[in-house]
Phi, psi and omega in degrees: 000126181290158183300318186279352178253001177292153175307321174218129177221131176244139182230123169054045182287138171224139177225128183250145171239148182314117178082005185205140173264116184273326178224144178210132174063035183271120173231136177204164182217132175258139184238146181300140176078009182229147176256126173252128178256129174260105188250130178186160179289169174302138180084008182278348180109008183298313183294320177297316179297318178301315182296327176290316180296332178275356180081015183269341176233144177263126180289156175289332178207159180088182184207159173241131179236138175251110185050041176092351183260132181294124185296333181288344180259005182259148172289152180301322180297325179287323175298320180294339175280346181255323186236130169251139185240132175248110180284173170298163187314137182228156177243159178243136178279352182251159185273053177286146172280167177300319180297318178296324177297319179293321180297338178292352180298340181261003186303323183286349182255339184271155168298154182304132178069007177292145182269150177291147181275172176297325178293322176303315181295322179296316179295319180297316179293323179296322179294316177298317182295322180299330180265008181071026186241018181300329180292349180269353192309316185264004180273151181289125186303316185292345181263359180283159174289167179302317179295321179292319178298320180294324175298318180295318179295324176292320176298321178300319178293319179297324182295340177290342177055048180262156177284342184240136178231124179242127183236130179262104179045062187296337182262357181295134177085356179269152174291169190301317180297317180289331173300312181298314181298316181297315182293321176296321180296319179298314179297319180295320181295321178299315183288313188284325183254000180056037178277148171269115189242135172238128174233142174262152176197157171248007183248115181304324182294332176290318177297318181298323186287336190226344192266144170270326181228143182231135175243124177265124182245126179220125178051042175079006178236155174279117180281318179195156175215156179154196178286163176306321181295325181281325191263321187274071175251155181300320182292319180292317180292325176298321177293320181298318185257011177055052177235149172299143181304319183298320179293320180292319177299320180296318178297313181297320180294317179295330178278357179079015183267317183293318182292337180280357178081011183279336175234147179236171184284323187233000000 
């Protein structure tokens, strides 16, 4: 698939902050039916890159294209028809139900104060049901557990029916069981719905659990990219997180990851 015909393609992105270059030389491509994990430590530029890919920040150089169209030349409503975004866990100060939260997925496309149609409600309920969360529809969003809220936010993104799904650290703040369920669900959605998915994370095991392709980001540059087998090595991860290889290997071994063959030395 060529760079300019991918659902989302970024080329040679650079972003500057006064006195500092936050991103430099970033190129990536999302493909249908595949999950790409953007893995890096805090401060590596993941959040800045996401905002550029969503069209919320303008890069100092480079461009982002959605199916060949420059995102800076698109209306926000048109971008919302191409990309659905799942933020890190959020709370609501209002007593919205889970179903009402999912219905908000169309807010960027509707006229101000327009009401959702019966078809909108049908799509919203189908999205909740697909994630096994239909039973949450009438419950107050702010009273749900962290895992339940994250399911609702994912359902809201699915209800937009976009070809691209971008998730910002979707497993952060979830208990271990819900982390596993969320990551498996993301991988299943890419395969079953042929969505092009990008997720950010700072945890290598999260990338391993769900990603087909991994991009390592360090200090605003791509350190390495490739399959989990190519990228998730003890030496590469030690470089990413500025740790001695031996210390990283010891951590992985104690966590039961290195002995399982999921990470290698080189």
